[in-house]
ChimeraX commands (.cxc) that place a marker at each C-alpha (Angstrom):
marker #1 position 2.63,-1.60,27.78 radius 0.5
marker #1 position 0.88,-4.70,26.46 radius 0.5
marker #1 position 3.90,-5.29,24.22 radius 0.5
marker #1 position 5.89,-5.78,27.44 radius 0.5
marker #1 position 4.02,-9.05,28.00 radius 0.5
marker #1 position 1.79,-7.76,30.80 radius 0.5
marker #1 position -1.72,-9.06,30.04 radius 0.5
marker #1 position -4.57,-6.56,30.32 radius 0.5
marker #1 position -2.44,-3.62,31.44 radius 0.5
marker #1 position -3.19,-1.49,28.37 radius 0.5
marker #1 position -6.94,-1.96,28.80 radius 0.5
marker #1 position -6.87,-1.18,32.52 radius 0.5
marker #1 position -7.99,-4.70,33.34 radius 0.5
marker #1 position -4.85,-6.02,34.97 radius 0.5
marker #1 position -5.29,-7.59,38.39 radius 0.5
marker #1 position -3.31,-10.23,40.17 radius 0.5
marker #1 position -3.72,-11.68,43.65 radius 0.5
marker #1 position -1.37,-14.13,45.25 radius 0.5
marker #1 position -2.60,-15.84,48.42 radius 0.5
marker #1 position -0.07,-18.42,49.59 radius 0.5
marker #1 position -0.69,-21.47,51.70 radius 0.5
marker #1 position -0.74,-19.85,55.20 radius 0.5
marker #1 position 1.06,-22.88,56.66 radius 0.5
marker #1 position 4.02,-21.98,54.45 radius 0.5
marker #1 position 4.00,-18.16,54.32 radius 0.5
marker #1 position 1.75,-15.49,55.81 radius 0.5
marker #1 position 2.61,-12.89,53.18 radius 0.5
marker #1 position 0.46,-12.12,50.18 radius 0.5
marker #1 position 0.37,-9.55,47.45 radius 0.5
marker #1 position -2.08,-8.06,45.05 radius 0.5
marker #1 position -1.85,-5.67,42.14 radius 0.5
marker #1 position -4.80,-3.79,40.65 radius 0.5
marker #1 position -5.39,-1.03,38.16 radius 0.5
marker #1 position -8.04,1.28,39.57 radius 0.5
marker #1 position -10.13,4.00,37.95 radius 0.5
marker #1 position -8.05,6.92,36.78 radius 0.5
marker #1 position -5.22,4.63,35.66 radius 0.5
marker #1 position -3.94,4.23,39.22 radius 0.5
marker #1 position -1.88,1.13,39.89 radius 0.5
marker #1 position -1.91,-0.32,43.41 radius 0.5
marker #1 position 0.60,-2.85,44.64 radius 0.5
marker #1 position -0.09,-4.30,48.07 radius 0.5
marker #1 position 2.50,-6.25,50.03 radius 0.5
marker #1 position 0.58,-7.88,52.86 radius 0.5
marker #1 position 1.17,-10.25,55.74 radius 0.5
marker #1 position 1.42,-10.75,59.47 radius 0.5
marker #1 position 4.46,-9.45,61.31 radius 0.5
marker #1 position 6.15,-8.17,58.17 radius 0.5
marker #1 position 9.78,-7.33,58.65 radius 0.5
marker #1 position 10.33,-5.97,55.15 radius 0.5
marker #1 position 10.34,-2.20,54.79 radius 0.5
marker #1 position 8.87,-1.16,51.44 radius 0.5
marker #1 position 10.24,2.21,50.36 radius 0.5
marker #1 position 11.07,1.76,46.68 radius 0.5
marker #1 position 10.38,-0.53,43.76 radius 0.5
marker #1 position 13.44,-2.66,44.51 radius 0.5
marker #1 position 11.93,-3.40,47.94 radius 0.5
marker #1 position 8.76,-4.66,46.24 radius 0.5
marker #1 position 10.89,-6.85,43.98 radius 0.5
marker #1 position 12.64,-8.29,47.05 radius 0.5
marker #1 position 9.29,-8.85,48.77 radius 0.5
marker #1 position 8.16,-10.87,45.73 radius 0.5
marker #1 position 11.39,-12.88,45.73 radius 0.5
marker #1 position 11.20,-13.60,49.48 radius 0.5
marker #1 position 7.68,-15.01,49.32 radius 0.5
marker #1 position 7.59,-18.79,49.80 radius 0.5
marker #1 position 5.41,-20.09,47.00 radius 0.5
marker #1 position 4.26,-23.41,45.67 radius 0.5
marker #1 position 4.27,-21.89,42.17 radius 0.5
marker #1 position 6.49,-18.96,41.18 radius 0.5
marker #1 position 5.08,-15.57,40.31 radius 0.5
marker #1 position 4.46,-14.94,36.64 radius 0.5
marker #1 position 7.52,-13.33,35.00 radius 0.5
marker #1 position 5.41,-10.35,33.93 radius 0.5
marker #1 position 5.13,-9.36,37.60 radius 0.5
marker #1 position 8.82,-8.51,37.55 radius 0.5
marker #1 position 8.46,-6.94,34.09 radius 0.5
marker #1 position 5.83,-4.60,35.54 radius 0.5
marker #1 position 8.25,-3.50,38.25 radius 0.5
marker #1 position 10.99,-3.02,35.65 radius 0.5
marker #1 position 8.71,-0.81,33.53 radius 0.5
marker #1 position 7.70,1.29,36.53 radius 0.5
marker #1 position 11.32,1.67,37.57 radius 0.5
marker #1 position 12.57,2.53,34.08 radius 0.5
marker #1 position 9.94,5.28,33.78 radius 0.5
marker #1 position 10.87,6.72,37.17 radius 0.5
marker #1 position 7.38,6.21,38.54 radius 0.5
marker #1 position 7.15,7.39,42.14 radius 0.5
marker #1 position 4.72,5.89,44.57 radius 0.5
marker #1 position 3.09,6.68,47.85 radius 0.5
marker #1 position 3.07,4.23,50.70 radius 0.5
marker #1 position 0.41,3.41,53.28 radius 0.5
marker #1 position 0.81,1.08,56.21 radius 0.5
marker #1 position -2.30,-0.64,57.49 radius 0.5
marker #1 position -2.30,-2.82,60.56 radius 0.5
marker #1 position -4.82,-5.58,61.21 radius 0.5
marker #1 position -5.33,-7.33,64.53 radius 0.5
marker #1 position -4.26,-10.92,64.95 radius 0.5
marker #1 position -6.97,-13.50,64.33 radius 0.5
marker #1 position -9.14,-14.14,67.38 radius 0.5
marker #1 position -12.07,-16.37,68.31 radius 0.5
marker #1 position -14.22,-15.66,71.38 radius 0.5
marker #1 position -16.05,-18.92,72.03 radius 0.5
marker #1 position -19.23,-17.65,73.64 radius 0.5
marker #1 position -20.85,-21.08,73.26 radius 0.5
marker #1 position -18.56,-22.34,76.02 radius 0.5
marker #1 position -19.43,-19.61,78.53 radius 0.5
marker #1 position -21.68,-20.40,81.47 radius 0.5
marker #1 position -23.63,-17.20,82.07 radius 0.5
marker #1 position -24.81,-14.91,79.31 radius 0.5
marker #1 position -27.71,-12.48,79.26 radius 0.5
marker #1 position -30.64,-14.07,77.41 radius 0.5
marker #1 position -30.73,-11.24,74.86 radius 0.5
marker #1 position -26.98,-11.15,74.14 radius 0.5
marker #1 position -25.71,-12.18,70.71 radius 0.5
marker #1 position -22.43,-11.45,68.97 radius 0.5
marker #1 position -21.89,-11.24,65.24 radius 0.5
marker #1 position -18.91,-10.55,63.01 radius 0.5
marker #1 position -15.57,-9.51,64.46 radius 0.5
marker #1 position -17.10,-9.40,67.95 radius 0.5
marker #1 position -16.88,-13.20,67.84 radius 0.5
marker #1 position -14.21,-14.14,65.31 radius 0.5
marker #1 position -11.61,-12.11,63.43 radius 0.5
marker #1 position -9.78,-13.41,60.38 radius 0.5
marker #1 position -7.11,-12.02,58.14 radius 0.5
marker #1 position -9.17,-9.65,55.96 radius 0.5
marker #1 position -7.23,-10.47,52.79 radius 0.5
marker #1 position -9.02,-13.81,52.46 radius 0.5
marker #1 position -12.56,-12.40,52.63 radius 0.5
marker #1 position -13.79,-14.94,55.18 radius 0.5
marker #1 position -15.35,-12.34,57.46 radius 0.5
marker #1 position -18.19,-11.58,55.07 radius 0.5
marker #1 position -19.11,-15.24,54.67 radius 0.5
marker #1 position -18.93,-15.74,58.43 radius 0.5
marker #1 position -21.08,-12.69,59.21 radius 0.5
marker #1 position -23.66,-13.84,56.65 radius 0.5
marker #1 position -23.86,-17.26,58.32 radius 0.5
marker #1 position -24.27,-15.53,61.69 radius 0.5
marker #1 position -27.11,-13.33,60.46 radius 0.5
marker #1 position -28.84,-16.40,59.04 radius 0.5
marker #1 position -28.35,-18.11,62.41 radius 0.5
marker #1 position -29.95,-15.16,64.19 radius 0.5
marker #1 position -32.85,-15.14,61.72 radius 0.5
marker #1 position -33.36,-18.88,62.21 radius 0.5
marker #1 position -33.72,-18.53,65.97 radius 0.5
marker #1 position -35.86,-15.39,65.81 radius 0.5
marker #1 position -38.20,-17.18,63.37 radius 0.5
marker #1 position -38.64,-19.96,65.92 radius 0.5
marker #1 position -39.78,-17.57,68.67 radius 0.5
marker #1 position -43.46,-18.16,69.39 radius 0.5
marker #1 position -44.05,-14.80,71.08 radius 0.5
marker #1 position -42.64,-11.29,71.12 radius 0.5
marker #1 position -40.58,-12.17,74.18 radius 0.5
marker #1 position -37.11,-13.64,73.70 radius 0.5
marker #1 position -36.71,-17.01,75.47 radius 0.5
marker #1 position -34.38,-17.18,78.47 radius 0.5
marker #1 position -31.98,-19.46,76.62 radius 0.5
marker #1 position -31.97,-17.42,73.39 radius 0.5
marker #1 position -28.36,-16.20,73.66 radius 0.5
marker #1 position -27.10,-19.62,74.68 radius 0.5
marker #1 position -28.95,-21.30,71.80 radius 0.5
marker #1 position -27.70,-18.67,69.38 radius 0.5
marker #1 position -24.04,-19.18,70.29 radius 0.5
marker #1 position -24.41,-22.96,70.25 radius 0.5
marker #1 position -25.87,-22.92,66.73 radius 0.5
marker #1 position -23.41,-20.24,65.63 radius 0.5
marker #1 position -20.47,-22.38,66.78 radius 0.5
marker #1 position -21.64,-25.29,64.63 radius 0.5
marker #1 position -21.93,-23.03,61.58 radius 0.5
marker #1 position -18.87,-20.80,61.90 radius 0.5
marker #1 position -16.54,-22.69,64.25 radius 0.5
marker #1 position -15.29,-24.94,61.44 radius 0.5
marker #1 position -14.13,-21.82,59.58 radius 0.5
marker #1 position -11.78,-21.04,62.47 radius 0.5
marker #1 position -10.38,-24.53,62.76 radius 0.5
marker #1 position -10.11,-24.83,58.98 radius 0.5
marker #1 position -8.16,-21.56,58.82 radius 0.5
marker #1 position -5.70,-22.91,61.39 radius 0.5
marker #1 position -4.95,-26.06,59.43 radius 0.5
marker #1 position -4.71,-24.64,55.91 radius 0.5
marker link #1:1,2 radius 0.2
marker link #1:2,3 radius 0.2
marker link #1:3,4 radius 0.2
marker link #1:4,5 radius 0.2
marker link #1:5,6 radius 0.2
marker link #1:6,7 radius 0.2
marker link #1:7,8 radius 0.2
marker link #1:8,9 radius 0.2
marker link #1:9,10 radius 0.2
marker link #1:10,11 radius 0.2
marker link #1:11,12 radius 0.2
marker link #1:12,13 radius 0.2
marker link #1:13,14 radius 0.2
marker link #1:14,15 radius 0.2
marker link #1:15,16 radius 0.2
marker link #1:16,17 radius 0.2
marker link #1:17,18 radius 0.2
marker link #1:18,19 radius 0.2
marker link #1:19,20 radius 0.2
marker link #1:20,21 radius 0.2
marker link #1:21,22 radius 0.2
marker link #1:22,23 radius 0.2
marker link #1:23,24 radius 0.2
marker link #1:24,25 radius 0.2
marker link #1:25,26 radius 0.2
marker link #1:26,27 radius 0.2
marker link #1:27,28 radius 0.2
marker link #1:28,29 radius 0.2
marker link #1:29,30 radius 0.2
marker link #1:30,31 radius 0.2
marker link #1:31,32 radius 0.2
marker link #1:32,33 radius 0.2
marker link #1:33,34 radius 0.2
marker link #1:34,35 radius 0.2
marker link #1:35,36 radius 0.2
marker link #1:36,37 radius 0.2
marker link #1:37,38 radius 0.2
marker link #1:38,39 radius 0.2
marker link #1:39,40 radius 0.2
marker link #1:40,41 radius 0.2
marker link #1:41,42 radius 0.2
marker link #1:42,43 radius 0.2
marker link #1:43,44 radius 0.2
marker link #1:44,45 radius 0.2
marker link #1:45,46 radius 0.2
marker link #1:46,47 radius 0.2
marker link #1:47,48 radius 0.2
marker link #1:48,49 radius 0.2
marker link #1:49,50 radius 0.2
marker link #1:50,51 radius 0.2
marker link #1:51,52 radius 0.2
marker link #1:52,53 radius 0.2
marker link #1:53,54 radius 0.2
marker link #1:54,55 radius 0.2
marker link #1:55,56 radius 0.2
marker link #1:56,57 radius 0.2
marker link #1:57,58 radius 0.2
marker link #1:58,59 radius 0.2
marker link #1:59,60 radius 0.2
marker link #1:60,61 radius 0.2
marker link #1:61,62 radius 0.2
marker link #1:62,63 radius 0.2
marker link #1:63,64 radius 0.2
marker link #1:64,65 radius 0.2
marker link #1:65,66 radius 0.2
marker link #1:66,67 radius 0.2
marker link #1:67,68 radius 0.2
marker link #1:68,69 radius 0.2
marker link #1:69,70 radius 0.2
marker link #1:70,71 radius 0.2
marker link #1:71,72 radius 0.2
marker link #1:72,73 radius 0.2
marker link #1:73,74 radius 0.2
marker link #1:74,75 radius 0.2
marker link #1:75,76 radius 0.2
marker link #1:76,77 radius 0.2
marker link #1:77,78 radius 0.2
marker link #1:78,79 radius 0.2
marker link #1:79,80 radius 0.2
marker link #1:80,81 radius 0.2
marker link #1:81,82 radius 0.2
marker link #1:82,83 radius 0.2
marker link #1:83,84 radius 0.2
marker link #1:84,85 radius 0.2
marker link #1:85,86 radius 0.2
marker link #1:86,87 radius 0.2
marker link #1:87,88 radius 0.2
marker link #1:88,89 radius 0.2
marker link #1:89,90 radius 0.2
marker link #1:90,91 radius 0.2
marker link #1:91,92 radius 0.2
marker link #1:92,93 radius 0.2
marker link #1:93,94 radius 0.2
marker link #1:94,95 radius 0.2
marker link #1:95,96 radius 0.2
marker link #1:96,97 radius 0.2
marker link #1:97,98 radius 0.2
marker link #1:98,99 radius 0.2
marker link #1:99,100 radius 0.2
marker link #1:100,101 radius 0.2
marker link #1:101,102 radius 0.2
marker link #1:102,103 radius 0.2
marker link #1:103,104 radius 0.2
marker link #1:104,105 radius 0.2
marker link #1:105,106 radius 0.2
marker link #1:106,107 radius 0.2
marker link #1:107,108 radius 0.2
marker link #1:108,109 radius 0.2
marker link #1:109,110 radius 0.2
marker link #1:110,111 radius 0.2
marker link #1:111,112 radius 0.2
marker link #1:112,113 radius 0.2
marker link #1:113,114 radius 0.2
marker link #1:114,115 radius 0.2
marker link #1:115,116 radius 0.2
marker link #1:116,117 radius 0.2
marker link #1:117,118 radius 0.2
marker link #1:118,119 radius 0.2
marker link #1:119,120 radius 0.2
marker link #1:120,121 radius 0.2
marker link #1:121,122 radius 0.2
marker link #1:122,123 radius 0.2
marker link #1:123,124 radius 0.2
marker link #1:124,125 radius 0.2
marker link #1:125,126 radius 0.2
marker link #1:126,127 radius 0.2
marker link #1:127,128 radius 0.2
marker link #1:128,129 radius 0.2
marker link #1:129,130 radius 0.2
marker link #1:130,131 radius 0.2
marker link #1:131,132 radius 0.2
marker link #1:132,133 radius 0.2
marker link #1:133,134 radius 0.2
marker link #1:134,135 radius 0.2
marker link #1:135,136 radius 0.2
marker link #1:136,137 radius 0.2
marker link #1:137,138 radius 0.2
marker link #1:138,139 radius 0.2
marker link #1:139,140 radius 0.2
marker link #1:140,141 radius 0.2
marker link #1:141,142 radius 0.2
marker link #1:142,143 radius 0.2
marker link #1:143,144 radius 0.2
marker link #1:144,145 radius 0.2
marker link #1:145,146 radius 0.2
marker link #1:146,147 radius 0.2
marker link #1:147,148 radius 0.2
marker link #1:148,149 radius 0.2
marker link #1:149,150 radius 0.2
marker link #1:150,151 radius 0.2
marker link #1:151,152 radius 0.2
marker link #1:152,153 radius 0.2
marker link #1:153,154 radius 0.2
marker link #1:154,155 radius 0.2
marker link #1:155,156 radius 0.2
marker link #1:156,157 radius 0.2
marker link #1:157,158 radius 0.2
marker link #1:158,159 radius 0.2
marker link #1:159,160 radius 0.2
marker link #1:160,161 radius 0.2
marker link #1:161,162 radius 0.2
marker link #1:162,163 radius 0.2
marker link #1:163,164 radius 0.2
marker link #1:164,165 radius 0.2
marker link #1:165,166 radius 0.2
marker link #1:166,167 radius 0.2
marker link #1:167,168 radius 0.2
marker link #1:168,169 radius 0.2
marker link #1:169,170 radius 0.2
marker link #1:170,171 radius 0.2
marker link #1:171,172 radius 0.2
marker link #1:172,173 radius 0.2
marker link #1:173,174 radius 0.2
marker link #1:174,175 radius 0.2
marker link #1:175,176 radius 0.2
marker link #1:176,177 radius 0.2
marker link #1:177,178 radius 0.2
marker link #1:178,179 radius 0.2
marker link #1:179,180 radius 0.2
view
């Protein structure tokens, strides 16, 4: 298929991810060739109204995306090739929760040994990969405070100090995600 103008498809190295500006459009798409010559096309987004049941629906999804730069023409060529060969596909629907931020640093009473990490504190759209970076920063925050403990007993203000430091390290990720 490389003669169709689709770079890397013959070698099984084709991958394409489109992540739009979330202030403009919440939809995204990615295409990968996996082991075993399996092609995956993901049409993603919050509150999607499009129903994807055939290749023409994928084509319409691509066309409906609001983009600062248009998709490469070979994206449509790929769909044309799949359609002309009568390639059938299976469909999976995955639902993700809406983004959420529990601001424990603002609470008044927390147990001294209570900490929250990962999605227990802040959930992002998983397509952007922010959760891993956030969880890493939170683990480093926990390590920082545990390293400062002078005894084997956790200080009374440990949880409060953890959430305060955590908010300075990961809070900007939340507010940055809202403005981008």
